[in-house]
C-alpha positions as CSV (number, residue, x, y, z in Angstrom):
1,M,-28.6,70.4,10.0
2,S,-30.2,71.2,13.4
3,S,-30.2,68.7,16.2
4,S,-34.0,68.4,16.1
5,G,-33.9,67.8,12.3
6,S,-31.2,65.1,12.8
7,E,-33.2,63.4,15.5
8,K,-36.3,63.6,13.3
9,Q,-34.5,61.9,10.4
10,R,-33.0,59.3,12.6
11,G,-36.4,58.5,13.9
12,Q,-37.5,57.7,10.3
13,W,-35.2,54.7,10.2
14,T,-35.4,53.6,13.9
15,W,-38.5,51.6,13.4
16,P,-37.2,49.4,10.5
17,V,-34.0,48.8,12.5
18,I,-36.0,47.6,15.5
19,L,-38.2,45.5,13.2
20,G,-35.2,44.1,11.4
21,I,-33.5,43.1,14.6
22,G,-36.7,41.5,15.9
23,L,-37.2,39.5,12.7
24,A,-33.5,38.4,12.8
25,V,-34.0,37.1,16.3
26,I,-37.2,35.3,15.3
27,S,-35.4,33.8,12.3
28,I,-32.5,32.5,14.4
29,L,-34.9,31.0,16.9
30,Y,-36.9,29.5,14.1
31,A,-33.8,28.0,12.5
32,I,-32.8,26.5,15.8
33,Y,-36.3,25.1,16.3
34,T,-36.5,23.5,12.8
35,N,-33.0,22.1,13.1
36,Y,-33.9,20.5,16.5
37,T,-37.3,19.1,15.3
38,S,-35.9,17.8,12.1
39,K,-33.5,15.6,14.0
40,L,-36.5,14.1,15.8
41,E,-38.4,13.2,12.7
42,K,-38.7,9.8,10.9
43,E,-39.6,10.4,7.3
44,P,-40.1,7.1,5.4
45,T,-40.1,8.1,1.7
46,Y,-40.2,6.3,-1.6
47,T,-40.2,6.8,-5.3
48,I,-41.5,4.6,-8.1
49,D,-40.1,4.4,-11.7
50,S,-41.7,1.9,-14.1
51,T,-40.5,1.1,-17.6
52,S,-42.4,-1.0,-20.1
53,L,-40.1,-3.5,-21.7
54,I,-42.6,-5.4,-23.7
55,S,-46.2,-4.2,-24.4
56,K,-49.2,-6.4,-25.2
57,S,-49.1,-5.1,-28.8
58,Q,-45.5,-6.2,-29.1
59,A,-46.2,-9.6,-27.5
60,S,-48.9,-10.2,-30.1
61,I,-46.4,-10.1,-33.0
62,P,-46.3,-13.7,-34.4
63,Q,-42.5,-13.8,-34.8
64,L,-42.0,-12.6,-31.2
65,K,-42.2,-15.2,-28.5
66,V,-41.5,-14.2,-24.8
67,S,-41.9,-16.7,-22.0
68,Y,-40.8,-17.1,-18.3
69,K,-40.2,-20.6,-17.1
70,G,-42.3,-21.9,-20.0
71,T,-45.2,-19.5,-19.4
72,P,-45.9,-17.0,-22.2
73,V,-45.4,-13.3,-21.1
74,K,-48.0,-10.9,-22.5
75,S,-46.4,-7.8,-21.2
76,L,-43.2,-7.1,-19.2
77,T,-42.6,-4.1,-17.0
78,S,-39.5,-3.2,-14.9
79,T,-40.2,-1.2,-11.8
80,N,-37.6,0.3,-9.5
81,I,-38.7,1.4,-6.0
82,R,-36.4,3.5,-3.9
83,F,-37.2,3.5,-0.1
84,W,-35.2,5.6,2.4
85,N,-35.4,7.6,5.6
86,A,-35.5,11.3,4.8
87,G,-35.7,12.3,8.5
88,R,-33.0,12.8,11.0
89,K,-34.2,10.2,13.4
90,A,-33.4,6.6,12.7
91,I,-36.1,4.0,11.8
92,S,-35.6,0.5,13.2
93,R,-37.4,-2.8,12.7
94,S,-39.2,-2.4,16.1
95,D,-40.9,0.7,14.7
96,I,-42.8,-1.4,12.1
97,S,-46.3,-2.1,13.5
98,I,-47.5,-5.7,13.6
99,E,-50.9,-4.4,12.3
100,G,-49.2,-2.6,9.4
101,P,-46.2,-4.5,7.9
102,L,-44.2,-2.8,5.2
103,Y,-45.5,-4.0,1.8
104,I,-44.7,-3.2,-1.8
105,C,-48.1,-3.5,-3.4
106,V,-48.2,-4.3,-7.1
107,P,-51.2,-3.3,-9.3
108,K,-54.1,-5.8,-9.1
109,G,-53.8,-8.3,-11.9
110,A,-50.1,-8.0,-12.2
111,N,-47.9,-11.0,-11.6
112,I,-44.5,-10.8,-10.1
113,L,-41.9,-12.7,-12.2
114,L,-38.7,-11.6,-10.5
115,F,-37.7,-9.3,-7.7
116,G,-34.6,-8.4,-5.9
117,M,-32.5,-5.8,-4.1
118,I,-30.2,-3.9,-6.4
119,K,-28.9,-1.1,-4.1
120,T,-28.5,-0.7,-0.4
121,T,-27.1,2.1,1.7
122,G,-26.1,2.0,5.3
123,S,-24.2,-0.9,6.8
124,N,-27.0,-1.5,9.3
125,A,-29.9,-1.5,6.9
126,K,-29.8,-5.2,6.1
127,P,-33.1,-5.2,4.1
128,S,-34.8,-8.4,3.1
129,L,-37.7,-9.2,0.7
130,K,-40.4,-11.9,0.8
131,R,-43.2,-12.6,-1.8
132,I,-46.7,-12.7,-0.3
133,I,-50.0,-13.6,-2.0
134,T,-53.1,-11.8,-0.6
135,P,-56.7,-11.6,-1.7
136,E,-55.9,-8.0,-2.9
137,G,-53.0,-9.3,-5.1
138,E,-49.3,-10.0,-4.9
139,R,-47.2,-8.1,-2.5
140,V,-43.5,-8.0,-1.4
141,L,-43.0,-8.0,2.3
142,V,-40.1,-5.7,3.2
143,D,-38.0,-5.9,6.3
144,F,-34.9,-4.1,7.5
145,E,-32.8,-3.7,10.6
146,F,-31.9,0.0,10.8
147,L,-32.2,3.1,8.6
148,N,-30.3,6.2,9.5
149,Y,-30.7,9.6,7.7
150,N,-30.7,9.0,4.0
151,D,-30.2,5.3,4.4
152,G,-32.3,3.0,2.2
153,F,-32.5,0.6,-0.6
154,M,-33.7,0.1,-4.2
155,V,-35.9,-2.9,-5.2
156,Q,-36.4,-4.0,-8.8
157,L,-39.4,-6.0,-9.9
158,L,-40.3,-7.6,-13.2
159,T,-44.0,-8.0,-13.6
160,D,-46.4,-9.4,-16.2
161,G,-50.1,-8.7,-16.6
162,N,-51.9,-5.5,-15.6
163,N,-49.0,-3.0,-15.1
164,G,-51.1,0.1,-15.6
165,G,-52.4,0.3,-12.1
166,D,-51.0,2.1,-9.1
167,W,-47.9,0.9,-7.3
168,K,-47.5,1.9,-3.7
169,V,-45.6,1.1,-0.5
170,T,-47.8,0.7,2.6
171,G,-47.2,0.2,6.3
172,I,-47.4,1.7,9.7
173,L,-44.3,3.0,11.5
174,R,-44.6,4.1,15.1
175,D,-43.8,7.8,16.0
176,S,-43.1,8.5,12.4
177,Q,-44.4,10.6,9.5
178,P,-46.7,8.7,7.2
179,I,-45.0,6.8,4.4
180,A,-44.9,9.3,1.5
181,I,-44.4,8.9,-2.2
182,T,-42.4,11.6,-3.8
183,S,-40.5,12.5,-6.9
184,A,-37.0,13.7,-7.7
185,S,-38.4,17.2,-8.3
186,A,-40.3,17.5,-5.0
187,I,-39.1,19.8,-2.2
188,P,-39.3,17.9,1.1
189,T,-42.3,18.8,3.2
190,S,-40.1,19.6,6.2
191,K,-38.1,22.1,4.1
192,Q,-41.0,24.0,2.3
193,N,-41.9,26.3,5.2
194,E,-38.2,26.9,6.0
195,Y,-37.5,28.0,2.5
196,I,-40.5,30.3,2.4
197,F,-39.6,31.9,5.7
198,L,-36.0,32.4,4.7
199,L,-37.0,34.0,1.4
200,I,-39.3,36.4,3.2
201,F,-36.6,37.2,5.7
202,Y,-33.9,37.9,3.2
203,V,-36.1,40.1,1.0
204,F,-37.1,42.1,4.0
205,I,-33.5,42.6,5.0
206,L,-32.8,43.9,1.5
207,I,-35.7,46.3,1.7
208,V,-34.7,47.6,5.1
209,A,-31.1,48.0,4.1
210,L,-31.9,49.9,0.9
211,Q,-34.2,52.2,2.9
212,M,-31.4,52.9,5.3
213,I,-29.0,53.8,2.4
214,V,-31.6,56.1,0.9
215,S,-32.0,57.9,4.2
216,T,-28.2,58.2,4.6
217,I,-27.7,59.6,1.2
218,R,-30.4,62.3,1.8
219,W,-28.8,63.3,5.1
220,K,-25.2,62.7,4.2
221,N,-23.9,65.3,6.6
222,D,-24.7,63.1,9.6
223,E,-21.6,61.1,10.3
224,Y,-23.6,58.6,12.3
225,L,-25.7,57.8,9.3
226,K,-22.6,57.5,7.1
227,I,-21.2,54.8,9.4
228,F,-24.6,53.1,9.4
229,M,-24.7,53.2,5.6
230,W,-21.5,51.1,5.4
231,S,-23.0,48.7,7.8
232,M,-26.1,48.4,5.6
233,L,-24.0,47.8,2.5
234,A,-22.3,44.9,4.3
235,L,-25.7,43.6,5.4
236,I,-27.0,43.8,1.8
237,T,-24.0,41.8,0.6
238,I,-24.6,39.1,3.2
239,A,-28.4,39.1,2.5
240,V,-27.8,38.8,-1.3
241,V,-25.4,35.9,-0.9
242,L,-27.9,34.1,1.5
243,L,-30.8,34.8,-0.9
244,L,-28.9,33.3,-3.8
245,L,-28.0,30.3,-1.8
246,C,-31.6,29.9,-0.8
247,L,-32.7,30.2,-4.4
248,F,-30.0,27.8,-5.4
249,G,-31.2,25.2,-2.9
250,I,-34.8,25.5,-4.2
251,T,-33.6,25.2,-7.8
252,S,-31.5,22.1,-6.9
253,F,-34.6,20.5,-5.5
254,L,-36.7,21.4,-8.5
255,L,-34.0,20.0,-10.8
256,G,-34.0,16.8,-8.8
257,N,-30.4,17.1,-7.7
258,S,-30.8,17.2,-3.9
259,Y,-33.7,15.1,-2.6
260,I,-33.0,11.5,-3.6
261,P,-29.9,10.3,-1.8
262,Q,-26.9,10.2,-4.1
263,T,-26.3,6.5,-3.4
264,L,-29.8,5.6,-4.5
265,R,-29.7,7.3,-7.9
């Protein structure tokens, strides 16, 4: 192969190499940035799981009598609420605004029969609950001392009455993400863009590496390209492993295995 021909062929893969290196640098900077910013975020997050124990139709059965402290119970629902800090920055009591206390709001028309703390994580959390009656309905005032990353608690409530409405947790936390309801299958908002970016990056690396190998095979007499081919094979191996790990991470979230802290499941 002539020198001019070799230079011409090398020029065919020079641009993807430069582009790949540039994208790699950008991805590293992006990873550093997201890692840094994630440590500065407070992400108050909660889930709600309600189970009907006694429905109104069951309570109307003549032979079935259910009461609480002498008062007949028409329907009975058990609701578990998990609340935790999904961010890397700790949430403290001083972050709770006076204008927006942390409330568990029950559906309008529902009556709280019993409530209590059934799980707590973090030795400094020290959560407490207090029943409050407002014009909008019954609420449970929630207080805590300190929530580090993935620290939180689970509250269980037994209610009677209208249990078909919306449960929610409200409040205002300073310098924090809004309080967000989620599910076990949801990918954290802070992770969605990161996963998308990583997927694009790994796929691009695979495409560039495959293009390099094709060019090397076509011009196999060039020793420089042979060395480069082995480098690309190593790069492909790394990219495939990272791609599989990224896909596994997304799959874990979709299966509900990674988002809710293990201690609150």
